[in-house]
N, CA, C and O of each residue as an XYZ file, in Angstrom:
816
protein
N       8.833     99.126     72.265
C       8.452     98.138     71.263
C       7.555     97.082     71.903
O       7.888     96.533     72.953
N       6.431     96.803     71.277
C       5.479     95.826     71.810
C       6.056     94.424     71.693
O       6.789     94.121     70.752
N       5.724     93.582     72.643
C       6.184     92.199     72.626
C       5.247     91.385     71.743
O       4.026     91.463     71.882
N       5.830     90.599     70.828
C       5.051     89.798     69.904
C       4.920     88.365     70.434
O       5.860     87.803     70.994
N       3.725     87.792     70.240
C       3.473     86.425     70.682
C       3.137     85.542     69.484
O       2.637     86.022     68.467
N       3.415     84.267     69.614
C       3.119     83.307     68.548
C       1.600     83.183     68.387
O       0.879     82.982     69.365
N       1.131     83.305     67.161
C      -0.306     83.376     66.881
C      -1.068     82.120     67.296
O      -2.250     82.197     67.632
N      -0.401     80.957     67.276
C      -1.110     79.720     67.607
C      -1.502     79.648     69.077
O      -2.297     78.792     69.466
N      -0.947     80.550     69.901
C      -1.270     80.546     71.328
C      -2.253     81.654     71.712
O      -2.548     81.844     72.892
N      -2.759     82.386     70.712
C      -3.615     83.546     70.998
C      -4.824     83.186     71.851
O      -5.102     83.851     72.849
N      -5.535     82.148     71.468
C      -6.743     81.747     72.200
C      -6.408     81.346     73.642
O      -7.118     81.707     74.580
N      -5.330     80.605     73.797
C      -4.933     80.158     75.130
C      -4.479     81.338     75.990
O      -4.757     81.375     77.189
N      -3.787     82.292     75.387
C      -3.340     83.481     76.119
C      -4.538     84.289     76.607
O      -4.536     84.803     77.725
N      -5.541     84.394     75.775
C      -6.751     85.123     76.179
C      -7.440     84.418     77.345
O      -7.909     85.060     78.285
N      -7.493     83.096     77.268
C      -8.136     82.328     78.337
C      -7.414     82.525     79.669
O      -8.054     82.747     80.697
N      -6.084     82.444     79.652
C      -5.340     82.600     80.906
C      -5.388     84.042     81.417
O      -5.353     84.267     82.627
N      -5.468     85.012     80.516
C      -5.592     86.405     80.946
C      -6.932     86.635     81.640
O      -7.007     87.327     82.655
N      -7.988     86.046     81.078
C      -9.308     86.144     81.717
C      -9.281     85.438     83.067
O      -9.856     85.927     84.039
N      -8.607     84.282     83.126
C      -8.482     83.560     84.398
C      -7.729     84.409     85.427
O      -8.072     84.397     86.610
N      -6.712     85.140     84.984
C      -5.961     86.020     85.889
C      -6.840     87.151     86.406
O      -6.763     87.523     87.577
N      -7.672     87.692     85.525
C      -8.593     88.749     85.933
C      -9.571     88.224     86.975
O      -9.849     88.903     87.963
N     -10.095     87.020     86.763
C     -11.026     86.417     87.720
C     -10.323     86.087     89.035
O     -10.932     86.177     90.101
N      -9.047     85.706     88.968
C      -8.273     85.443     90.184
C      -8.143     86.727     91.005
O      -8.271     86.708     92.229
N      -7.888     87.837     90.320
C      -7.808     89.119     91.023
C      -9.139     89.500     91.646
O      -9.182     90.044     92.749
N     -10.236     89.211     90.932
C     -11.565     89.493     91.468
C     -11.823     88.667     92.724
O     -12.413     89.160     93.685
N     -11.384     87.415     92.714
C     -11.546     86.556     93.891
C     -10.785     87.111     95.086
O     -11.268     87.058     96.217
N      -9.589     87.646     94.830
C      -8.796     88.242     95.912
C      -9.505     89.465     96.476
O      -9.570     89.638     97.693
N     -10.039     90.317     95.596
C     -10.736     91.529     96.045
C     -11.960     91.165     96.888
O     -12.196     91.770     97.934
N     -12.737     90.178     96.434
C     -13.928     89.763     97.177
C     -13.536     89.211     98.543
O     -14.151     89.546     99.555
N     -12.514     88.366     98.567
C     -12.073     87.776     99.830
C     -11.510     88.834    100.766
O     -11.780     88.822    101.967
N     -10.719     89.756    100.203
C     -10.147     90.846    100.998
C     -11.253     91.730    101.562
O     -11.202     92.131    102.725
N     -12.249     92.029    100.740
C     -13.370     92.858    101.180
C     -14.131     92.182    102.313
O     -14.500     92.827    103.294
N     -14.362     90.891    102.171
C     -15.088     90.164    103.212
C     -14.317     90.195    104.526
O     -14.896     90.426    105.588
N     -13.008     89.961    104.449
C     -12.188     89.969    105.669
C     -12.284     91.303    106.396
O     -12.489     91.347    107.609
N     -12.134     92.387    105.648
C     -12.109     93.719    106.275
C     -13.499     94.133    106.739
O     -13.653     94.629    107.855
N     -14.511     93.937    105.902
C     -15.850     94.402    106.251
C     -16.507     93.521    107.312
O     -17.276     94.019    108.134
N     -16.218     92.235    107.302
C     -16.830     91.322    108.265
C     -16.138     91.403    109.622
O     -16.786     91.370    110.668
N     -14.805     91.510    109.586
C     -14.046     91.516    110.844
C     -13.697     92.928    111.321
O     -13.216     93.115    112.438
N     -13.946     93.914    110.459
C     -13.680     95.329    110.758
C     -12.187     95.644    110.836
O     -11.761     96.700    110.369
N     -11.402     94.773    111.402
C      -9.974     95.020    111.521
C      -9.218     94.074    110.597
O      -9.784     93.142    110.026
N      -7.919     94.343    110.468
C      -7.100     93.534    109.574
C      -6.785     92.190    110.215
O      -6.219     92.137    111.307
N      -7.147     91.119    109.547
C      -6.813     89.765    109.996
C      -6.410     88.950    108.778
O      -6.729     89.304    107.643
N      -5.714     87.871    109.025
C      -5.360     86.948    107.948
C      -6.074     85.638    108.242
O      -5.687     84.906    109.154
N      -7.102     85.344    107.482
C      -7.898     84.145    107.734
C      -7.412     82.998    106.856
O      -6.858     83.233    105.782
N      -7.611     81.771    107.297
C      -7.232     80.609    106.475
C      -7.908     80.620    105.105
O      -7.303     80.229    104.106
N      -9.170     81.072    105.060
C      -9.895     81.115    103.782
C      -9.213     82.060    102.804
O      -9.066     81.749    101.622
N      -8.794     83.234    103.316
C      -8.129     84.183    102.417
C      -6.802     83.616    101.912
O      -6.457     83.782    100.742
N      -6.063     82.950    102.794
C      -4.787     82.367    102.394
C      -4.972     81.354    101.273
O      -4.163     81.296    100.347
N      -6.028     80.561    101.354
C      -6.305     79.584    100.296
C      -6.648     80.283     98.988
O      -6.180     79.884     97.922
N      -7.475     81.336     99.075
C      -7.862     82.082     97.877
C      -6.634     82.705     97.228
O      -6.455     82.609     96.013
N      -5.781     83.349     98.039
C      -4.610     84.004     97.464
C      -3.640     82.988     96.874
O      -3.041     83.241     95.828
N      -3.478     81.852     97.526
C      -2.548     80.842     97.019
C      -3.008     80.319     95.660
O      -2.212     80.214     94.728
N      -4.295     79.993     95.554
C      -4.827     79.491     94.279
C      -4.755     80.576     93.202
O      -4.410     80.298     92.053
N      -5.084     81.818     93.584
C      -5.035     82.927     92.628
C      -3.607     83.134     92.122
O      -3.393     83.378     90.935
N      -2.640     83.036     93.021
C      -1.237     83.222     92.620
C      -0.786     82.110     91.677
O      -0.004     82.361     90.759
N      -1.262     80.900     91.888
C      -0.934     79.811     90.972
C      -1.472     80.110     89.570
O      -0.808     79.831     88.571
N      -2.680     80.680     89.505
C      -3.259     81.063     88.217
C      -2.421     82.156     87.566
O      -2.157     82.104     86.364
N      -2.001     83.141     88.347
C      -1.195     84.243     87.822
C       0.158     83.745     87.331
O       0.643     84.192     86.292
N       0.773     82.819     88.074
C       2.064     82.253     87.654
C       1.910     81.439     86.367
O       2.780     81.484     85.497
N       0.809     80.699     86.243
C       0.552     79.932     85.030
C       0.403     80.863     83.829
O       0.916     80.584     82.745
N      -0.312     81.979     84.038
C      -0.496     82.962     82.973
C       0.841     83.560     82.554
O       1.114     83.710     81.364
N       1.671     83.899     83.535
C       2.998     84.466     83.232
C       3.836     83.462     82.448
O       4.467     83.815     81.452
N       3.839     82.198     82.907
C       4.644     81.165     82.259
C       4.208     80.949     80.807
O       5.048     80.773     79.924
N       2.903     80.964     80.565
C       2.407     80.755     79.210
C       2.783     81.927     78.306
O       3.206     81.722     77.168
N       2.629     83.164     78.809
C       3.024     84.327     78.016
C       4.527     84.301     77.714
O       4.957     84.662     76.619
N       5.307     83.873     78.694
C       6.748     83.772     78.492
C       7.065     82.746     77.407
O       7.899     82.992     76.534
N       6.398     81.600     77.467
C       6.637     80.536     76.487
C       6.213     80.965     75.089
O       6.874     80.620     74.109
N       5.113     81.718     74.986
C       4.572     82.103     73.678
C       5.289     83.308     73.063
O       5.125     83.582     71.874
N       6.076     84.025     73.856
C       6.745     85.225     73.347
C       7.871     84.851     72.380
O       8.581     83.868     72.596
N       8.028     85.635     71.318
C       9.141     85.408     70.390
C      10.469     85.721     71.074
O      11.445     84.989     70.911
N      10.500     86.794     71.828
C      11.707     87.178     72.565
C      11.443     86.963     74.053
O      10.961     87.864     74.740
N      11.758     85.779     74.541
C      11.451     85.429     75.930
C      12.263     86.233     76.929
O      11.769     86.594     77.997
N      13.489     86.506     76.585
C      14.322     87.307     77.503
C      13.719     88.689     77.685
O      13.645     89.191     78.807
N      13.289     89.309     76.598
C      12.678     90.635     76.680
C      11.405     90.589     77.509
O      11.185     91.453     78.358
N      10.559     89.579     77.270
C       9.315     89.466     78.034
C       9.611     89.283     79.516
O       8.979     89.913     80.363
N      10.579     88.413     79.827
C      10.890     88.139     81.232
C      11.301     89.411     81.965
O      10.770     89.693     83.039
N      12.217     90.171     81.423
C      12.728     91.347     82.141
C      11.732     92.501     82.132
O      11.682     93.278     83.086
N      10.945     92.624     81.075
C       9.948     93.700     81.045
C       8.793     93.434     81.989
O       8.085     94.360     82.386
N       8.593     92.152     82.355
C       7.488     91.780     83.226
C       7.957     91.144     84.523
O       7.204     90.427     85.182
N       9.209     91.412     84.887
C       9.787     90.791     86.078
C       9.016     91.173     87.342
O       8.825     90.340     88.228
N       8.573     92.430     87.427
C       7.798     92.871     88.591
C       6.498     92.079     88.689
O       6.078     91.700     89.782
N       5.858     91.827     87.536
C       4.623     91.037     87.534
C       4.877     89.618     88.028
O       4.026     89.024     88.689
N       6.046     89.078     87.707
C       6.399     87.752     88.204
C       6.518     87.770     89.728
O       6.018     86.872     90.405
N       7.179     88.791     90.261
C       7.378     88.883     91.705
C       6.056     88.965     92.457
O       5.872     88.288     93.469
N       5.132     89.793     91.966
C       3.860     89.961     92.680
C       2.912     88.787     92.449
O       1.876     88.692     93.107
N       3.254     87.891     91.520
C       2.437     86.702     91.301
C       2.802     85.576     92.265
O       2.039     84.624     92.429
N       3.951     85.685     92.892
C       4.395     84.655     93.840
C       3.573     84.791     95.131
O       3.388     85.910     95.610
N       3.078     83.698     95.703
C       2.282     83.777     96.941
C       3.159     84.109     98.152
O       3.372     83.274     99.030
N       3.662     85.349     98.178
C       4.614     85.759     99.216
C       4.009     85.695    100.611
O       4.689     85.328    101.569
N       2.727     86.052    100.728
C       2.079     86.024    102.039
C       2.073     84.608    102.600
O       2.370     84.402    103.776
N       1.738     83.646    101.773
C       1.731     82.258    102.214
C       3.126     81.794    102.617
O       3.295     81.109    103.626
N       4.131     82.176    101.815
C       5.509     81.775    102.102
C       5.984     82.373    103.427
O       6.635     81.694    104.222
N       5.653     83.650    103.662
C       6.054     84.307    104.910
C       5.421     83.611    106.112
O       6.095     83.367    107.114
N       4.144     83.295    106.020
C       3.461     82.646    107.136
C       3.951     81.214    107.341
O       4.068     80.757    108.478
N       4.239     80.502    106.249
C       4.777     79.146    106.373
C       6.147     79.154    107.050
O       6.489     78.232    107.791
N       6.927     80.209    106.787
C       8.279     80.285    107.351
C       8.288     80.754    108.803
O       9.309     80.653    109.484
N       7.142     81.269    109.283
C       7.054     81.722    110.668
C       7.622     83.110    110.913
O       7.803     83.508    112.064
N       7.906     83.852    109.853
C       8.450     85.209    109.993
C       7.343     86.163    110.436
O       6.233     86.116    109.906
N       7.639     87.019    111.398
C       6.681     88.002    111.882
C       6.924     89.344    111.194
O       8.039     89.864    111.210
N       5.878     89.896    110.592
C       5.971     91.196    109.934
C       5.002     92.174    110.579
O       4.126     91.785    111.353
N       5.171     93.449    110.249
C       4.256     94.469    110.762
C       2.920     94.350    110.043
O       2.812     93.709    108.998
N       1.917     94.974    110.618
C       0.573     94.950    110.021
C       0.591     95.523    108.613
O      -0.100     95.021    107.727
N       1.382     96.579    108.400
C       1.450     97.227    107.098
C       2.021     96.289    106.040
O       1.528     96.238    104.914
N       3.067     95.544    106.410
C       3.682     94.625    105.450
C       2.758     93.475    105.113
O       2.728     93.016    103.971
N       2.007     93.008    106.087
C       1.036     91.954    105.807
C       0.012     92.446    104.789
O      -0.387     91.701    103.894
N      -0.414     93.706    104.928
C      -1.403     94.246    104.000
C      -0.800     94.381    102.604
O      -1.471     94.111    101.608
N       0.465     94.798    102.529
C       1.142     94.916    101.228
C       1.190     93.558    100.537
O       0.908     93.454     99.344
N       1.550     92.511    101.293
C       1.626     91.175    100.715
C       0.247     90.654    100.324
O       0.119     89.862     99.390
N      -0.779     91.098    101.038
C      -2.144     90.730    100.663
C      -2.548     91.359     99.332
O      -3.248     90.743     98.528
N      -2.099     92.588     99.112
C      -2.534     93.343     97.942
C      -1.667     93.106     96.713
O      -2.115     93.352     95.594
N      -0.430     92.631     96.895
C       0.529     92.537     95.786
C      -0.003     91.804     94.556
O       0.181     92.302     93.445
N      -0.652     90.644     94.696
C      -1.135     89.937     93.492
C      -2.133     90.736     92.670
O      -2.326     90.452     91.487
N      -2.772     91.736     93.280
C      -3.749     92.532     92.537
C      -3.089     93.335     91.421
O      -3.727     93.650     90.416
N      -1.804     93.666     91.600
C      -1.085     94.410     90.556
C      -1.071     93.608     89.264
O      -1.331     94.141     88.185
N      -0.764     92.324     89.386
C      -0.733     91.451     88.201
C      -2.141     91.252     87.643
O      -2.330     91.218     86.427
N      -3.121     91.120     88.526
C      -4.499     90.941     88.074
C      -4.988     92.173     87.323
O      -5.698     92.047     86.326
N      -4.611     93.374     87.796
C      -5.017     94.594     87.115
C      -4.410     94.660     85.711
O      -5.052     95.125     84.769
N      -3.173     94.191     85.584
C      -2.544     94.166     84.271
C      -3.328     93.265     83.320
O      -3.477     93.578     82.139
N      -3.828     92.147     83.842
C      -4.646     91.239     83.024
C      -5.937     91.914     82.592
O      -6.411     91.697     81.477
N      -6.509     92.734     83.475
C      -7.739     93.453     83.131
C      -7.495     94.398     81.962
O      -8.318     94.493     81.051
N      -6.359     95.098     81.990
C      -6.040     96.024     80.905
C      -5.934     95.268     79.587
O      -6.373     95.759     78.546
N      -5.347     94.066     79.633
C      -5.235     93.252     78.415
C      -6.619     92.872     77.896
O      -6.886     92.958     76.698
N      -7.491     92.455     78.802
C      -8.846     92.070     78.406
C      -9.606     93.273     77.847
O     -10.336     93.152     76.862
N      -9.429     94.435     78.484
C     -10.082     95.655     78.001
C      -9.618     95.973     76.581
O     -10.407     96.431     75.755
N      -8.344     95.730     76.301
C      -7.801     96.012     74.970
C      -8.503     95.173     73.894
O      -8.657     95.623     72.758
N      -8.924     93.969     74.249
C      -9.635     93.129     73.280
C     -11.064     93.610     73.070
O     -11.611     93.506     71.972
N     -11.662     94.137     74.133
C     -13.078     94.479     74.087
C     -13.345     95.874     73.526
O     -14.439     96.153     73.034
N     -12.342     96.746     73.603
C     -12.535     98.142     73.198
C     -11.754     98.406     71.917
O     -10.569     98.086     71.822
N     -12.431     98.993     70.936
C     -11.773     99.325     69.680
C     -11.189    100.721     69.747
O     -11.829    101.642     70.255
N      -9.975    100.883     69.235
C      -9.361    102.207     69.205
C      -8.453    102.427     70.402
O      -8.819    102.101     71.531
N      -7.269    102.979     70.160
C      -6.284    103.160     71.222
C      -6.755    104.154     72.277
O      -6.544    103.934     73.470
N      -7.394    105.251     71.849
C      -7.845    106.265     72.798
C      -8.903    105.680     73.728
O      -8.853    105.881     74.941
N      -9.866    104.950     73.147
C     -10.903    104.330     73.961
C     -10.308    103.315     74.930
O     -10.751    103.204     76.074
N      -9.289    102.566     74.462
C      -8.654    101.574     75.317
C      -7.960    102.245     76.497
O      -8.079    101.790     77.634
N      -7.243    103.319     76.225
C      -6.550    104.040     77.294
C      -7.544    104.622     78.295
O      -7.315    104.578     79.503
N      -8.647    105.166     77.785
C      -9.657    105.730     78.666
C     -10.287    104.651     79.532
O     -10.471    104.841     80.734
N     -10.618    103.512     78.919
C     -11.218    102.408     79.671
C     -10.255    101.888     80.723
O     -10.655    101.592     81.849
N      -8.970    101.774     80.353
C      -7.966    101.323     81.307
C      -7.807    102.294     82.465
O      -7.697    101.887     83.621
N      -7.797    103.594     82.139
C      -7.680    104.616     83.191
C      -8.901    104.592     84.098
O      -8.774    104.673     85.319
N     -10.094    104.481     83.497
C     -11.325    104.474     84.282
C     -11.345    103.287     85.242
O     -11.717    103.427     86.407
N     -10.943    102.121     84.744
C     -10.891    100.941     85.609
C      -9.898    101.150     86.744
O     -10.181    100.805     87.891
N      -8.730    101.718     86.426
C      -7.706    101.950     87.450
C      -8.223    102.873     88.546
O      -8.005    102.618     89.730
N      -8.904    103.938     88.156
C      -9.437    104.888     89.138
C     -10.483    104.214     90.030
O     -10.443    104.355     91.252
N     -11.414    103.485     89.420
C     -12.472    102.828     90.193
C     -11.881    101.790     91.145
O     -12.235    101.748     92.323
N     -10.973    100.950     90.627
C     -10.382     99.891     91.450
C      -9.558    100.474     92.591
O      -9.673    100.027     93.732
N      -8.726    101.472     92.290
C      -7.879    102.050     93.333
C      -8.715    102.771     94.379
O      -8.403    102.718     95.569
N      -9.769    103.439     93.945
C     -10.634    104.147     94.900
C     -11.302    103.165     95.854
O     -11.374    103.409     97.059
N     -11.787    102.062     95.311
C     -12.417    101.046     96.159
C     -11.405    100.454     97.149
O     -11.705    100.305     98.334
N     -10.212    100.119     96.659
C      -9.193     99.551     97.537
C      -8.732    100.567     98.581
O      -8.449    100.208     99.724
N      -8.658    101.830     98.181
C      -8.289    102.879     99.135
C      -9.347    103.004    100.228
O      -9.017    103.219    101.394
N     -10.618    102.869     99.849
C     -11.706    102.916    100.833
C     -11.597    101.744    101.808
O     -11.813    101.911    103.009
N     -11.264    100.558    101.294
C     -11.063     99.399    102.160
C      -9.931     99.637    103.152
O     -10.062     99.370    104.346
N      -8.815    100.146    102.629
C      -7.648    100.387    103.475
C      -7.942    101.478    104.504
O      -7.553    101.369    105.666
N      -8.632    102.528    104.063
C      -8.992    103.630    104.961
C      -9.899    103.121    106.082
O      -9.712    103.464    107.250
N     -10.872    102.305    105.714
C     -11.790    101.741    106.707
C     -11.051    100.830    107.680
O     -11.309    100.843    108.883
N     -10.133    100.043    107.139
C      -9.366     99.099    107.955
C      -8.596     99.820    109.056
O      -8.537     99.340    110.188
N      -8.006    100.966    108.733
C      -7.153    101.669    109.694
C      -7.893    102.725    110.510
O      -7.496    103.023    111.637
N      -8.957    103.291    109.961
C      -9.628    104.394    110.652
C     -10.794    103.931    111.530
O     -11.178    104.624    112.472
N     -11.356    102.755    111.217
C     -12.499    102.262    111.989
C     -12.096    102.029    113.448
O     -11.079    101.397    113.734
N     -12.904    102.548    114.350
C     -12.627    102.397    115.773
C     -11.716    103.470    116.327
O     -11.590    103.615    117.542
N     -11.074    104.231    115.434
C     -10.181    105.324    115.852
C     -10.773    106.668    115.464
O     -10.771    107.620    116.245
N     -11.277    106.723    114.246
C     -11.875    107.946    113.722
C     -13.386    107.897    113.978
O     -14.065    107.023    113.440
N     -13.922    108.808    114.781
C     -15.362    108.767    115.113
C     -16.274    108.976    113.904
O     -17.456    108.637    113.963
N     -15.744    109.529    112.804
C     -16.562    109.762    111.620
C     -16.568    108.575    110.654
O     -17.248    108.604    109.629
N     -15.813    107.546    110.987
C     -15.783    106.347    110.139
C     -16.340    105.191    110.949
O     -15.587    104.406    111.525
N     -17.667    105.086    110.991
C     -18.300    104.012    111.757
C     -18.895    102.930    110.870
O     -19.470    101.963    111.368
N     -18.758    103.091    109.544
C     -19.181    102.040    108.615
C     -18.435    102.217    107.300
O     -17.825    103.258    107.057
N     -18.490    101.192    106.453
C     -17.735    101.236    105.197
C     -18.288    102.281    104.239
O     -17.547    102.831    103.424
N     -19.585    102.560    104.332
C     -20.168    103.575    103.459
C     -19.489    104.924    103.630
O     -19.271    105.635    102.649
N     -19.152    105.286    104.869
C     -18.452    106.547    105.117
C     -17.070    106.540    104.478
O     -16.639    107.537    103.899
N     -16.374    105.400    104.588
C     -15.036    105.286    104.005
C     -15.096    105.371    102.481
O     -14.245    106.003    101.856
N     -16.104    104.731    101.888
C     -16.251    104.763    100.433
C     -16.605    106.163     99.957
O     -16.095    106.623     98.935
N     -17.476    106.840    100.692
C     -17.828    108.227    100.353
C     -16.596    109.117    100.436
O     -16.375    109.947     99.555
N     -15.789    108.955    101.486
C     -14.561    109.743    101.652
C     -13.615    109.505    100.478
O     -13.027    110.450     99.953
N     -13.465    108.243    100.063
C     -12.548    107.923     98.975
C     -13.004    108.542     97.652
O     -12.191    109.097     96.914
N     -14.305    108.448     97.352
C     -14.803    109.007     96.093
C     -14.723    110.522     96.078
O     -14.411    111.118     95.047
N     -14.999    111.145     97.205
C     -14.875    112.600     97.273
C     -13.415    113.038     97.169
O     -13.109    114.124     96.676
N     -12.521    112.165     97.648
C     -11.097    112.467     97.542
C     -10.592    112.358     96.117
O      -9.847    113.223     95.657
N     -10.987    111.300     95.408
C     -10.482    111.104     94.057
C     -11.074    112.120     93.086
O     -10.459    112.435     92.067
N     -12.255    112.631     93.392
C     -12.840    113.672     92.540
C     -12.377    115.066     92.944
O     -12.759    116.058     92.322
N     -11.555    115.140     93.986
C     -10.987    116.387     94.539
C     -12.044    117.300     95.148
O     -11.763    118.468     95.416
N     -13.254    116.790     95.373
C     -14.297    117.594     96.012
C     -14.037    117.697     97.505
O     -14.169    118.768     98.098
N     -13.667    116.579     98.104
C     -13.411    116.565     99.543
C     -14.658    116.241    100.332
O     -15.774    116.539     99.905
N     -14.463    115.625    101.492
C     -15.577    115.259    102.368
C     -15.282    115.735    103.779
O     -14.135    116.018    104.124
N     -16.329    115.822    104.591
C     -16.171    116.286    105.974
C     -15.691    115.143    106.873
O     -16.147    114.998    108.007
N     -14.783    114.352    106.358
C     -14.159    113.266    107.112
C     -12.654    113.445    106.972
O     -12.137    113.508    105.856
N     -11.957    113.526    108.084
C     -10.529    113.774    108.047
C      -9.775    112.587    108.646
O     -10.139    112.105    109.719
N      -8.730    112.110    107.965
C      -7.976    110.959    108.474
C      -7.215    111.316    109.751
O      -6.763    112.446    109.933
N      -7.089    110.326    110.620
C      -6.331    110.543    111.863
C      -5.122    109.619    111.944
O      -4.243    109.824    112.781
N      -5.066    108.593    111.075
C      -3.920    107.689    111.069
C      -2.951    108.074    109.961
O      -3.309    108.798    109.032
N      -1.719    107.581    110.068
C      -0.703    107.879    109.057
C      -1.109    107.323    107.692
O      -0.935    107.992    106.673
N      -1.655    106.087    107.667
C      -2.088    105.485    106.406
C      -3.206    106.310    105.784
O      -3.213    106.547    104.576
N      -4.148    106.744    106.608
C      -5.248    107.560    106.111
C      -4.765    108.864    105.504
O      -5.290    109.310    104.483
N      -3.767    109.479    106.128
C      -3.232    110.745    105.610
C      -2.503    110.541    104.290
O      -2.576    111.390    103.401
N      -1.793    109.411    104.158
C      -1.121    109.103    102.905
C      -2.138    108.928    101.773
O      -1.953    109.436    100.667
N      -3.215    108.198    102.076
C      -4.279    108.002    101.081
C      -4.932    109.326    100.704
O      -5.316    109.530     99.552
N      -5.057    110.224    101.678
C      -5.687    111.527    101.428
C      -4.869    112.344    100.431
O      -5.413    113.206     99.740
N      -3.571    112.079    100.354
C      -2.715    112.763     99.383
C      -2.758    112.060     98.029
O      -2.782    112.704     96.981
N      -2.768    110.728     98.070
C      -2.706    109.949     96.829
C      -3.977    110.031     96.000
O      -3.911    110.107     94.773
N      -5.135    110.017     96.654
C      -6.393    109.974     95.908
C      -6.603    111.203     95.006
O      -6.912    111.036     93.826
N      -6.445    112.433     95.527
C      -6.612    113.591     94.633
C      -5.582    113.611     93.518
O      -5.868    114.083     92.417
N      -4.385    113.105     93.790
C      -3.354    113.053     92.756
C      -3.784    112.144     91.613
O      -3.584    112.472     90.444
N      -4.371    111.011     91.949
C      -4.870    110.088     90.933
C      -6.035    110.702     90.166
O      -6.132    110.579     88.945
N      -6.925    111.374     90.919
C      -8.081    111.992     90.268
C      -7.680    113.091     89.315
O      -8.541    113.709     88.689
């Protein structure tokens, strides 16, 4: 059953959803710059600021949707995962001084994107007429976004280890060939790369 919202908040809900989408875009741009500029995984102060501000936008969007929902309890529990990934967990972990593995740091970097992607689907629903077209547009966006992020992750872990991945273009080509199930003459050598090599054709 779809969650119903109070009509007087429709305009404001759309505004915050668009803001959430832009927050996710800011995270992707910042994440891309970190990986492509530094080649390896690092956590820069600039990225931390971007993610913190983006998470505040995502939390504001969640709070407004919760307030505008007729059944707030239903909205809260159906979107509880979105609430969790909207919290600036990376900032909290670093403020607390807890040391995590490189993989966990990357997960915390990427988590807010889940909520941002959900906002994109909402925006697409407004722009596209017809349920079939909306589903197709949502699926197409998911494939493109995941493929790009997979290429970033593949480049992050394979660069300097895999002799066939000496620039991001190679990683992006590998990801697109993987999601289309065509395959490329680039083979992963790290555990993360091998996991992505399985996930991409499955998504495609």
